[in-house]
ROMI-978889 format. One record per residue (C-alpha): x, y, z. Coordinates in steps of 0.2 Angstrom, whole numbers, plus 2048, in hexadecimal, padded with zeros to 3 digits. Layout:
<recs>
- X/Y/Z .
...
</recs>
This chain:
<recs>
- E61/6C1/F23 .
- E72/6C4/F1D .
- E7C/6C6/F0D .
- E8D/6C0/F06 .
- E96/6C4/EF6 .
- E96/6B7/EE9 .
- E9D/6C1/EDA .
- E9D/6D0/ECE .
- E95/6D3/EBE .
- EA3/6D3/EB0 .
- E97/6D6/EA1 .
- E85/6DA/E9E .
- E7C/6D6/E8E .
- E6E/6E3/E8D .
- E65/6DC/E7F .
- E61/6CB/E88 .
- E63/6D1/E9A .
- E70/6C5/E9F .
- E7F/6C9/EAA .
- E8F/6BF/EAB .
- E95/6BD/EBD .
- EA6/6B8/EC2 .
- EA3/6AE/ED2 .
- EAD/6B0/EE1 .
- EA2/6A3/EEA .
- E96/695/EE5 .
- E85/69A/EDE .
- E76/68F/EDB .
- E65/690/ED2 .
- E58/694/EDE .
- E62/69F/EE9 .
- E5E/6B2/EEC .
- E6A/6BF/EE7 .
- E6C/6D2/EE8 .
- E74/6DC/EDA .
- E7C/6EC/EE0 .
- E78/6F5/ED0 .
- E7B/707/ECC .
- E69/70B/ECB .
- E66/703/EDC .
- E67/6F2/EE2 .
- E5B/6E4/EDD .
- E57/6D3/EE3 .
- E52/6C3/ED9 .
- E52/6B1/EDA .
- E5F/6A8/ECF .
- E54/69F/EC2 .
- E62/697/EB7 .
- E75/698/EB5 .
- E7E/695/EA5 .
- E90/691/EA0 .
- E94/691/E8D .
- E81/691/E8A .
- E7E/681/E94 .
- E73/682/EA4 .
- E7B/67D/EB4 .
- E73/67B/EC6 .
- E82/683/ECF .
- E91/68E/ECB .
- EA1/68C/ED4 .
- EAD/699/EDB .
- EB8/69F/ECC .
- EAB/69B/EBF .
- EA3/6A8/EB4 .
- E91/6A5/EB2 .
- E83/6AD/EA8 .
- E73/6B2/EB2 .
- E63/6BA/EAB .
- E60/6CA/EB5 .
- E50/6D2/EB9 .
- E58/6E4/EB8 .
- E66/6EC/EAF .
- E78/6E9/EB7 .
- E89/6F0/EB3 .
- E9B/6EA/EB3 .
- EA1/6EA/EC5 .
- E91/6E8/ECD .
- E92/6DD/EDD .
- E87/6CE/EDE .
- E82/6C8/EF0 .
- E79/6B8/EF6 .
- E6B/6BC/F02 .
- E6C/6AF/F10 .
- E5E/6AB/F1C .
</recs>
């Protein structure tokens, strides 16, 4: 199992638990990610991605996407895709 960077958190909405990720690589619903958070890394499966309040199946490099996160994240946290 490996990991590859897919982007960084640029904003976190704490009231709704959503992070905005500036993608440096494609990311799709169903993939596993690890967020390198200040309180310690956590893993989760991408349940949904949104752009401008519209659900999308996959985000492309260069896009900023919203993602519901299981734990608190902060601006600058690195997001990694977990590969089999």
